[in-house]
N, C-alpha and C positions, 0 to 999 in steps of 0.2 A: 842317175841315182844321187849324185853329189851336188846337183844344182841347188843353189840357195844356201849352201854351207858358208859360214864366215870364212875369211881368207885363211886363217890358221888351219881350219878343218880341211879346206881344199888342198892345202899343201901336204897335210898328213895323208890324205887319200891318194894324192899323187905319188907319195913315197911308197905306199902299199902297191900301187900299180906297177912301179918300177921293179919291186921285189917279185910280183907275180910274173912279170915278163922274164926276169932273170932266172926265176925258179925252174923254168922249163928245161934249162940246160944242165941241171944238177942231177946226176945219176948215182946209183949205189947198187951193189949186188946183194945187200942185206935182204933177208926174207921179210916180207911184209904180210901182216895179218890180213886174212881174206874173209870179210863178213858174209860173202855169198854162201860159204860152207855152213853157216849157222841157220840158213833158211830151211823151211819145211819142204819146199819143192824146188827142183833144179832143172833148168833147161839150158844146158851148156853154161855160159858165163852169167846166166840170169837166175836169180834166186827169188822165190815168191813165198810169202807166208800169209795166207788168207785166214781170217777169223770172223766170227759173227757173234753177236750177243743180243738176247731178248731180255730187257730189264724193266723193272717197275711195272710188271704186269699185275695190276691190282687197283687200289683205291688211294687217291690223294684227298685227304680230308680238308685241306685248305689250299685250293687251287691258286688263289690270288694273294695268299699270305695276308689276309685281312684281320684287322683287330676285332671287328664285330661281324656277326653273321657270316661265318666262313662258308664257302661253297665246296661241295664234295663232287668228285667225278671219277669214273673209271678211265685208266690210262695205261699206256705201255710205250716202250721205245725199242726200235729195232736198229742195230748198229753194225753193218758190215764194215770190215776193215781189210786193207791190203798193204803189206810191207814189201817193198821191192828193192832188191840189191842187184847191181850190175857192175861187172868188172871188164875192163878192156886195157890190157897192158898195165900201166901204172895208174890208170884212171879208175876211180870208183864213184858210183852213183848210188845215192840213197833217196828213195821217194816213198813216202807214207801217206796214205789217204784214208779217211773215215767219213761215213755218212751216218747221221742220226735222224731217223724218221720218228717223230714224236706225235703220238695220237691221244686225243681226249675225246671221249664219246659225246658228251653234251656240249662242252664249250669249244666249238670249232675254232674260235679265234686263237686258242692256245696251241693248235696244231702247227707243226713246222717241219721243214726239211733242212737240216743243218749240215755243214760240211767243214772239214779241216784237211789241209794239205801242207806237207812239210817236205822239203827236198834239200839235198846238199851234193855237190860234185867237188871232187878234189883230185889232185895229181900227187900220188904218193912217191916218195923217194927216201933214201936213207937220211937226208939232211933237211930238205926244204919241202914243205907241203902247202901249195897255194890252194885256196878253196873259195867256193861261192855257194850261197844258200838263198832260197826263196821259200816263203811260206804265206799262206792265206787261210783265213777262217771267216765263215759267214754263218750266223746262227741267231735264233730268236729266244733261246732259253736264257735264264738269268745268269749274269756274270757277277760273281762275288756276292756280297751280302748287303750292298748299299741300296740296290734298286730291286723292288719286288715286281716290277712290270716286266712282262716278256716283250721284247722288241728286237728288231733285227740290227745287228752290229756287224760291220765288215772291218777286218783287220788285214793289212797287207804289209809284209816285211821283206826287205832285201838286204843282204849283208855280204861282205867279202873280207878276206884276210889272208894271212900267211903265217904258218908255224915253222919255226926254224930250230933244228937240234944244234945247240952250240957246244955240247959236250955229251959224254956217254949217257948221262942220266938227266940232262938239263935241256929244256926246250923253252923258247920264248915265242910269243905270238902277238901280232897286231891285227886289229879288225876295225871295220867301219860298218854301220848299219843305219837304215832308215825305216821307220814304221809309221804307218798312217792308220788312223781310226776314223771310221765313218758310221753314223747312226741314222736311223729312220728319220726323215724330215718331219713326219707327223707324230713322232713319239713324244708324249708329254707325261710327266709324272708329278702329281700335285701342282699342276699349273706351270711347271718348268719344262722348257724344251731341252731334251737330252742332246740334240744335235748342237745347239748353241753352247751348252755347258761342257761337252765332252769331245767334240770333233777336234783333232789335233794331229800334229806331226812331231815325231821324235827323231832326232839325229844324235848319233853317239859314236865316239871313238874309244877303243879299248886297248889295253896292254895287259898281257898275261905272262906269268913266269911259272914253270912247272919243274919239279924235281922229283924223280922216282926214288922214294925212300926204300921200297922193296918192289918185287915184281907185282904185288897186289895193292900197293899204297902209293899214291902220288900227292905230294904237297903242292898246293896252288896258291899263288898270290896274284890278284888282279886289280886293275884300276880302270875306271871308266869316267869319261866326261861327256855329259849329254845335255841336250836342250829340248824343251817342250814348247811348241808354238801352237796356240789355239786359234782356229780359223775365225770364230765369231766372237770370242771373248779374250782379246789380247791382255786384259788385266790379269789373266791367269798365267801368262807366260812365265817360264822359270828356267834356270840353269842349275845343273846338279853335278856334284862330284861324289864318286863312290870308290872306296877302297875296301877290299875284304881279303880274307885268307881262310884256308881250310884244306880238306882232303877229298880226293876221289878214291873210292874203294872199289876194287874189282868185284864183279858178280861172284867170283870164286872165293872171295874172302869170307871169314866168319861173319863179319858185319859188312854188308854191301851198300852202295849208294854214294851220296856226296853230301858234304856239309860246308857251309860258309858262315863266317861271322865277320862283321866289319863296321864301317862308319860311313854315313852319308850326310852330305850337306846340300840343302836345296835353297836357292835364293830366288825370290820373285823379281822379275824385270818390269812388271806392269804397274807397280805402285801399291797395290792392296794385298798382294799375296803374302801370307804369313810364312816366314822362313822356318826351316827345320834343320836341326843339327843333332845327330844322335846315332844310336846303334841300329844296325840292320842285321838280319840273319836269314838263312835259308838252309834247311836240313831235310833230306829225304833219304832214309836209311831203312834197311830191313835185315832180319836175321832169323835163323831157325834155332830155337832153344830146345835142348834135350832131344833133338832129332824128330820132334813131333809137333811143336808149336811154332807157327810162323808169326813174327812180330814186325809190323810196319809202323814207323814213326815219322811224322812230318811236322816241322816247326818253321814258322815264317814270320818275319817282322819287316815291314817296309811301308812305303807311301802308296796310297791309292787315291785317285782323283774322285771327288764326289760330284753328284748331279746338283747339289745345293750350292747356289752361287755365293751364299754367305758363309759356307763352309767349304772352301776350295778343295780340301783333301782331308783324309783321316790317316792316322797311324794304325796300321793293321797288325795285330799280334795274335797269332793263332797256333794251336797245337792240336794235332789229331793222332790218335793211337788206335791201331786195328790189331786185334789178337785173333788168330785162327788156330785153335788146337785141332789136331788130327786125331779123332777118336778111334777110327779103324782105318783100314786101307782105303775105304770108300766114303765114310761119313766124317764130316767135320762140323764144327760150330764156329760162329764168328761174332765178335763183339767190336763195336766202334764207339769211341768216346772222343769228344772234342770240345774246344772252347775258342771262340773268336772274340777279341776285344777291339773295338773300333773307337779310337780316340780322335774326335773331330777337332780341327783347328779352325777357328773363326777369324774373319777379317776384323781389323781393328776399327774402333770408332762407331760401332752400331749400337745404339741404346737398347737395352733389354735382351741382347743376344747372349745365349749361354756360352761362356768361354771355357767351361770344363765338361762339356758333353761327352759322355761315354756310353756307347751301346755294346751290349753283349749278346752273343748268339751261342746257345748251347746245343750240342749235337749228341745223339745217342742212337745206336742201332744194334740189333741183334738178329741172328738168323742161323739156319742150319742148312747144310748142303750135302749132296750125294754125287759122287763121281761115276760117270758112265764111261769107263775106259780112261785113257791117259789125257785126252784133250777136252772132254765134255763134262760140265758141271751143272747140276740143277739145284737151285737154292730157293728158299722162302724166308722172308725176313720182314722186319718192321723198323722204320726209322722215325725218330722224333726230332723236330727242330723247333726251338723257342728263342724268340728275340725279346730282350728286355731293353727299354730305352726310355728316357725322360720325355720323348715325343710320342705320346700314346698312339697316334695314328699309324706309327711305324712298328708297333709291337704286334707280335703274332705268335701262334703256336699251331703246329700241324703235324699230322702223322701220314706216312706213306707206307702202305703194306702191299706186298705182292710177291710174285714169282720171278726168278731170273734163270735164264738158260744161256750158258756161254760155251763156245767151241773155239779152241785154239788160243785161249787167253789164260 
């Protein structure tokens, strides 16, 4: 996992390894939270929470997000999911998996079977918790707002670390991770090879400080040093430093979720990569207002790599708000509003290249739902997405209307 790290990273990973080995001897009689008990089904120490969703059963009016002559098609997606929790003494295992079977009636090239898997194993004690995680994702649906083409992308990540309780309310943690991104060799978008532009490896080391302000609120400060190395375009290589702070809020709190704001500095090592230094943020919070209206808010600001070689990345700033008033015990309505701002950064010294290019994507959705019991919901809705950009070939507008049926989510 650490092969190819610079020397200082190898030393840090080695220190984590020493802590992992030493952690196995630390014991405590303190009660430890058991996530197995929150599962829907129990088989001794094994907890299972299955769910399934049928979504987008309807019409997509712009299958390819085209500026002119948009194509329409009937589509739906079936998504079974399984959450697994296992305990054995002080060991805990979490393994979550989901499949998405995407169907288009006329355009068979847009069909796909996508999958996501995420796992973590840890050894809990009163003071030291070593852990290891592994995740993988493979899919052909669109990732983000930069590329309108559906193509297969594979992401694999491995990470390890240790969390240490240094006082009654204070914990510190160190971690190391490696992530690899792979794209279809034959995937091209406007003449550019996505594999050559986006295949890369990310290595990162992190440090985190946590202080429990209350039983429901934890203050967090974290720092991360990472490097991105591109397999086919080393001119895009970069090193990044990120520091942020914020709060983790328990699901039992009036406002639940997590929020981070901070600073990131990214510097190119390949010669033409434009540097960035500025604010970053990540917020995902929800609350129930007046006992009947559920509110979800997501805010994100960070760097995303672009497929365009002359624009190595863009600064993505986005906000999405979802409001779900509960009209009766079974009926609800839902509204979703969002805006994404993509500020592209261009390489220097190219005549005629836009240096202040900004794309905007507006999102709007509305629907109504009916609950069949505690775990099943049937809904019908419409979503509109519109992209405005100075590059006319990338502008589009489309509607997706359809029925959704969810169980266990």
